[in-house]
Each structure stands twice: as C-alpha cells, then as structure tokens.
MARRO-566694 format. One record per atom (N, C-alpha, C): residue in one letter; x, y, z. Coordinates in steps of 0.2 Angstrom, whole numbers, padded with zeros to 4 digits, always signed. Layout:
BEGIN
aXYZ/...
END
This chain:
BEGIN
a-0660+0423+0153/a-0655+0422+0148/a-0648+0425+0150/d-0648+0431+0153/d-0641+0434+0155/d-0638+0429+0161/g-0642+0427+0165/g-0640+0423+0171/g-0637+0416+0168/l-0640+0413+0163/l-0637+0407+0160/l-0631+0409+0157/r-0630+0414+0153/r-0624+0416+0150/r-0618+0417+0156/v-0620+0420+0161/v-0615+0421+0166/v-0613+0414+0169/a-0618+0410+0171/a-0617+0404+0174/a-0612+0399+0169/d-0614+0400+0162/d-0610+0396+0157/d-0603+0398+0157/a-0602+0405+0158/a-0595+0408+0158/a-0591+0406+0164/l-0594+0406+0170/l-0591+0404+0176/l-0590+0397+0176/a-0594+0393+0174/a-0593+0385+0174/a-0587+0384+0169/g-0587+0387+0163/g-0581+0386+0159/g-0574+0388+0162/r-0575+0393+0166/r-0569+0396+0170/r-0567+0391+0175/l-0572+0388+0179/l-0570+0384+0184/l-0568+0377+0182/l-0570+0375+0176/l-0568+0368+0173/l-0561+0369+0171/a-0559+0375+0168/a-0552+0376+0166/a-0547+0377+0171/w-0549+0378+0177/w-0545+0380+0183/w-0541+0374+0185/r-0534+0376+0187/r-0530+0371+0190/r-0526+0374+0195/s-0524+0370+0200/s-0520+0373+0205/s-0513+0374+0202/g-0509+0379+0205/g-0503+0380+0202/g-0503+0385+0196/a-0509+0389+0195/a-0510+0393+0190/a-0505+0398+0189/d-0501+0400+0194/d-0495+0405+0193/d-0489+0402+0190/d-0489+0395+0189/d-0483+0392+0187/d-0482+0393+0179/p-0477+0397+0177/p-0476+0399+0170/p-0475+0393+0166/s-0473+0387+0168/s-0472+0381+0164/s-0478+0378+0162/i-0484+0380+0164/i-0490+0377+0162/i-0493+0380+0156/e-0495+0377+0151/e-0497+0380+0145/e-0503+0384+0145/p-0504+0389+0141/p-0510+0393+0141/p-0516+0389+0140/g-0521+0390+0144/g-0528+0387+0144/g-0528+0381+0149/g-0522+0379+0151/g-0522+0373+0156/g-0522+0375+0163/a-0522+0381+0165/a-0521+0383+0172/a-0526+0389+0173/g-0532+0389+0171/g-0537+0394+0172/g-0538+0399+0167/a-0533+0400+0163/a-0534+0405+0158/a-0540+0403+0153/i-0543+0408+0150/i-0549+0406+0146/i-0546+0404+0139/d-0548+0398+0137/d-0545+0395+0131/d-0549+0397+0125/l-0546+0399+0120/l-0550+0402+0114/l-0551+0397+0109/h-0551+0391+0110/h-0553+0386+0105/h-0560+0384+0105/w-0564+0388+0106/w-0571+0386+0107/w-0575+0383+0101/a-0572+0384+0095/a-0574+0381+0089/a-0574+0373+0090/e-0569+0371+0092/e-0568+0364+0093/e-0573+0361+0098/v-0574+0365+0103/v-0579+0363+0108/v-0586+0363+0105/h-0588+0368+0101/h-0595+0368+0098/h-0595+0362+0093/q-0590+0361+0089/q-0590+0355+0084/q-0591+0348+0088/a-0587+0348+0093/a-0587+0341+0097/a-0594+0341+0101/t-0597+0346+0103/t-0604+0346+0105/t-0609+0343+0100/g-0608+0345+0094/g-0613+0343+0089/g-0611+0336+0087/v-0605+0334+0087/v-0603+0327+0086/v-0606+0322+0091/l-0605+0324+0098/l-0607+0320+0103/l-0615+0320+0104/g-0618+0326+0102/g-0626+0326+0102/g-0628+0321+0097/c-0625+0321+0091/c-0628+0316+0086/c-0626+0309+0088/r-0620+0308+0090/r-0618+0301+0092/r-0623+0298+0098/l-0624+0302+0103/l-0628+0300+0108/l-0636+0301+0107/g-0638+0305+0102/g-0645+0306+0101/g-0648+0310+0106/v-0644+0315+0109/v-0647+0320+0114/v-0646+0327+0111/s-0649+0332+0115/s-0649+0339+0113/s-0642+0341+0114/l-0641+0347+0110/l-0634+0350+0111/l-0632+0352+0118/e-0637+0355+0122/e-0636+0357+0129/e-0634+0351+0133/e-0638+0345+0132/e-0636+0339+0135/e-0629+0336+0133/a-0627+0337+0127/a-0621+0335+0125/a-0615+0339+0128/l-0616+0345+0128/l-0611+0350+0131/l-0610+0348+0139/v-0616+0347+0142/v-0615+0345+0149/v-0612+0339+0150/r-0613+0334+0146/r-0609+0328+0147/r-0602+0328+0145/m-0600+0333+0140/m-0593+0334+0138/m-0590+0337+0144/r-0593+0342+0147/r-0590+0346+0153/r-0589+0341+0159/a-0594+0337+0160/a-0593+0332+0165/a-0587+0327+0164/r-0586+0325+0158/r-0581+0321+0156/r-0574+0324+0157/a-0574+0330+0155/a-0568+0334+0156/a-0566+0335+0163/f-0571+0337+0167/f-0570+0338+0174/f-0567+0331+0177/a-0571+0326+0176/a-0569+0319+0179/a-0562+0317+0177/a-0560+0319+0171/a-0553+0317+0168/a-0548+0322+0171/g-0550+0328+0174/g-0545+0333+0176/g-0542+0336+0170/q-0545+0337+0165/q-0542+0340+0159/q-0546+0346+0156/p-0543+0351+0153/p-0547+0356+0150/p-0553+0354+0145/l-0558+0358+0145/l-0563+0356+0140/l-0561+0355+0133/t-0557+0360+0131/t-0554+0359+0124/t-0551+0353+0122/e-0547+0350+0127/e-0544+0344+0126/e-0549+0338+0125/t-0554+0338+0129/t-0559+0333+0129/t-0562+0334+0122/a-0564+0340+0120/a-0567+0341+0113/a-0562+0338+0108/r-0556+0340+0108/r-0551+0337+0103/r-0551+0329+0103/e-0551+0326+0109/e-0552+0319+0109/e-0558+0316+0105/i-0564+0320+0106/i-0570+0318+0103/i-0569+0319+0096/l-0567+0324+0093/l-0566+0325+0086/l-0561+0321+0083/a-0556+0319+0087/a-0551+0315+0084/a-0553+0308+0082/r-0558+0306+0086/r-0561+0299+0085/r-0566+0299+0079/e-0568+0305+0077/e-0573+0306+0071/e-0570+0306+0065/l-0563+0308+0065/l-0560+0309+0058/l-0557+0303+0056/p-0558+0302+0049/p-0555+0296+0046/p-0547+0296+0046/s-0544+0290+0047/s-0537+0290+0048/s-0533+0290+0041/
END
C-alpha cells in the first residue's frame, strides 16, 4: 500500500512536470509544482468512472493518460471533464 502511494505521488508529479519550470511566467501547477486542486480530480474521476462504466482506479488512469497525451496538467483535464457535466 505504501509503495502504491509513493508511485501515485511520483506519477502525479511527473505528469505535472513541464520543461522551463524555472520560468516565473508559468502559472503555479503548470510547471511541476504540485497542484492543490485535487477535489476537482476526484470529482472528475467519479464522473468519468460513471460515464465509462469503469472502476475509479481505471477512470483515474484514463484521465492521467489523456492529460499526458494532451500535454496539460491533470487538474486542467479534470476541469474539462467537469465542465462538460455541468448544465449551461
């Protein structure tokens, strides 16, 4: 269990990393800093899990893969998923 927690923390850190992390013009959370908007990530994981009919673990893996493929922070991907679920 401890190994999984460490792997999860490191994977999140790796997915949030961007080259140019020392550039002060890059917003917090976009250049390798740990983003503190995890509530959005958890909410989007639940939404995605329900939408796809998969476990929460599978939904989180898919969301991380999508964020990585798009080259964006995990929280930005989570916000996009949540924005599609809210009524206009």
